[in-house]
C-alpha positions, -999 to +999 in steps of 0.1 A: -064+135+065-045+123+034-068+115+005-062+090-023-050+104-056-080+115-077-105+112-048-118+147-053-125+139-090-147+109-081-184+112-088-196+105-052-174+133-038-187+157-065-222+146-060-219+150-023-204+185-027-233+195-050-259+181-026-242+197+004-242+231-014-279+228-023-288+216+012-269+245+028-286+269+004-320+256+013-311+255+050-297+290+049-328+303+031-350+286+057-331+299+087-330+334+071-368+334+066-373+323+102-349+350+114-365+378+094-400+367+104-391+365+141-373+399+140-402+415+121-428+402+147-407+414+177-400+448+160-437+453+153-446+444+189-420+469+203-431+496+179-468+491+187-460+493+225-440+525+221-466+541+199-494+532+224-473+547+252-467+579+234-504+583+226-513+577+262-488+603+275-499+628+248-535+624+260-524+631+296-507+663+284-538+674+265-561+666+294-540+680+324-512+699+309-476+697+317-481+689+353-501+658+347-477+646+320-447+650+344-466+631+370-473+603+346-437+601+335-424+601+371-449+573+380-435+553+351-398+559+361-403+555+399-388+528+420-416+504+413-415+509+375-400+484+350-363+490+345-363+484+307-385+515+298-369+548+290-387+582+292-375+618+286-395+651+285-376+683+276-388+718+274-385+743+246-351+753+259-339+716+257-337+712+294-349+680+310-383+682+327-389+646+336-377+610+328-349+587+335-325+600+307-301+628+315-303+644+280-318+642+246-298+618+223-277+639+200-282+638+162-318+625+163-348+644+150-383+645+164-410+621+151-385+594+141-377+560+154-342+561+169-317+537+185-289+547+208-268+533+236-273+542+273-252+534+303-269+518+332-253+517+366-258+491+393-238+502+422-202+504+412-208+485+379-220+501+347-232+484+315-240+498+281-274+489+268-291+495+235-324+515+235-350+516+208-372+547+211-398+569+194-399+607+197-429+630+196-432+669+196-458+682+220-475+716+219-456+747+231-422+733+220-421+703+244-406+671+231-412+636+244-391+604+240-403+570+249-380+540+245-374+505+255-343+485+263-336+463+232-302+448+243-317+414+250-334+413+216-301+423+200-283+395+218-309+370+208-304+381+171-267+377+174-270+343+190-294+332+163-271+343+135-241+325+152-262+294+157-273+295+120-237+299+109-225+269+130-254+248+117-245+255+081-208+249+088-217+216+105-238+206+075-210+214+051-185+194+072-209+164+074-216+165+037-179+167+027-169+140+052-197+118+040-187+124+004-150+117+011-159+084+029-182+074+002-157+084-024-130+063-007-153+033-006-162+037-043-126+043-053-116+011-036-142-009-055-132+008-087-095+002-081-102-035-074-122-038-106-095-020-125-068-042-111-089-073-121-093-059-155-056-053-160-049-088-149-075-102-173-061-080-201-027-094-194-040-129-201-052-142-167-087-151-178-094-169-145-093-136-126-127-121-117-140-087-104-144-091-066-179-089-051-185-071-018-216-092-010-238-061-004-260-067-035-256-031-046-252-018-081-215-024-080-221-061-071-247-064-099-222-048-124-194-070-112-217-101-115-226-091-151-189-086-159-179-119-143-207-137-162-193-122-194-158-133-185-171-168-178-186-168-212-154-155-228-133-180-209-157-208-220-154-197-256-117-195-254-115-229-238-138-243-265-116-227-291-085-243-276-102-276-274-115-273-309-081-265-322-066-296-304-094-318-316-093-306-352-057-315-353-067-351-345-102-355-360-097-335-392-061-345-398-070-382-396-092-382-427-069-359-445-040-382-438-060-411-451-069-391-482-032-384-489-022-420-484-050-433-506-042-408-533-006-419-532-018-455-535-040-445-564-011-430-582+009-462-577-019-484-589-024-461-619+013-464-627+009-502-625-022-500-647-046-510-620-080-494-615-079-466-589-116-460-587-121-477-553-093-457-538-107-425-552-141-434-537-126-439-503-107-406-506-139-388-514-156-403-483-127-391-461-130-356-477-167-356-470-161-365-434-136-337-430-160-312-446-188-325-423-167-317-393-159-282-405-196-277-414-206-288-379-181-264-364-195-235-385-231-244-374-220-244-337-203-211-341-233-195-358-256-209-331-233-195-303-230-161-319-265-155-332-285-127-315-315-142-296-347-133-313-330-128-347-354-142-374-374-161-348-409-172-355-436-194-338-428-231-341-443-264-330-418-289-316-443-317-324-442-309-361-404-306-361-400-339-343-424-357-367-405-343-397-371-353-383-384-388-374-398-393-409-364-382-424-346-409-404-372-436-409-353-453-438-321-455-417-340-469-388-358-495-410-325-505-426-310-512-391-341-529-378-347-502-351-383-492-342-391-455-340-420-446-318-436-411-320-454-397-290-461-360-298-486-334-289-489-296-296-457-280-281-457-244-292-424-224-289-406-196-306-373-198-323-353-204-355-370-234-372-339-246-391-316-246-361-342-264-339-349-289-366-311-296-369-308-301-332-337-326-330-322-344-360-289-347-343-305-363-312-323-388-334-291-395-354-273-402-321-301-424-308-301-445-340-263-447-340-261-462-305-294-482-303-288-519-308-296-533-342-326-556-347-342-550-313-334-513-309-361-488-300-360-450-303-388-429-288-394-393-299-417-372-277-428-336-279-451-320-253-456-287-234-440-283-199-457-274-167-442-238-167-457-231-202-426-240-222-420-268-247-400-300-247-387-324-273-372-357-260-354-385-278-348-418-259-330-450-269-322-483-254-285-483-262-255-483-238-263-448-226-238-423-210-223-427-175-236-401-150-201-387-145-196-381-182-229-363-189-216-329-178-188-328-204-201-351-232-217-321-249-184-302-252-168-300-286-151-331-299-158-350-267-164-387-275-166-415-251-139-441-253-163-468-265-173-445-294-139-433-306-136-459-332-171-454-345-187-428-367-191-392-357-168-363-346-182-355-311-199-323-323-236-334-324-245-327-288-224-296-289-246-282-316-278-293-297-266-275-265-257-244-284-291-242-301-308-248-267-288-220-251-295-196-280-333-201-274-329-195-236-334-232-229-312-261-219-301-296-229-307-324-203-291-358-205-309-384-184-307-422-178-333-442-198-325-475-180-312-487-203-300-461-228-300-424-229-328-398-227-318-365-243-342-336-237-343-301-251-363-277-228-374-244-243-389-215-222-424-202-225-434-182-255 
């Protein structure tokens, strides 16, 4: 099986190899303990049986002498006796007196546990079997050997060991194959993410990290990265839009300033008063500076860290102060300002929230009809425990299809292009709402517009 380059260096494969090694270690230890425990039990049982048989034959020798002992051995080795028992009685001269062995095993001392092979014949066939035996020295120089065929036990041990080895090898194979398969899957996901990252680094900001749809940690990570990329793309788009709009909205007052200053120089050369021209030039400069100040405010709101210098605030108090600030403007235009506020606790940056509310009131006063205009300012808690401040007017309103983009930077409706403003007011309001974890909603007031800032629970 060909493996992708670097697969063995992936974390899943290494992790699987470590887990497989630990599992095989534990498995081997468990099987070894079972093997040793089983062998010990069988050995103790065999040893106890042989020891009891030797004691019984020794008692026969003490009670009835050699004759009775020989009779007992012949009874145990007769045709009706079990074929797996081995007996041998030899005299002082080493000659066989009784038993089913032809001679004493060479190289084995008396009183010791011994193991030796024997050849058993069954007709023309002969097989070699292992015998485990105990030896005992009787009075007058006689020696007794009592043994048992242990070939079956030996074969069981070998089979157990072979089975244990195969089990461990199978566990190793399963672990490694699982690690390789998991590593291939992870490597595909990582390579897909790396490819997307390379495309994005090359300038393709529309590319995103692919999702597998499994909802695992890779999907969650890819979702977070894609959300970050969406945010970056939005900021870059806003920057491009701002650059394009600045070239129009800021260049226009600067062009007027230049023209009026040139006119002032001509009038001064002709001896005329240039004060009016200078006044208009200062107004245009102020308009340009206001646009730049609004851009800086939006940038600060978009780049502030949430929670930085936040404190408890009351939207009702902020709304009342903003309405009072714009009361002279409303009175001069004949527009009625209605306050409908109640305690609306929230948490945030007081200055930014106040500026956002002031922008909404300024927009409402700008587009409400003179003489019979009406602007309503409300502040109240929401059903989910948050807070809301709302500014409504009875002006021309905003078409439903334009509400999704009207809060973008420098976006102004065609009917308003010739009026005051730079198209940055609602952009700042939306940036402040997003900074505080809330949102800006633009609704139909029938007639007019109802702009609402929704802040989350404290």
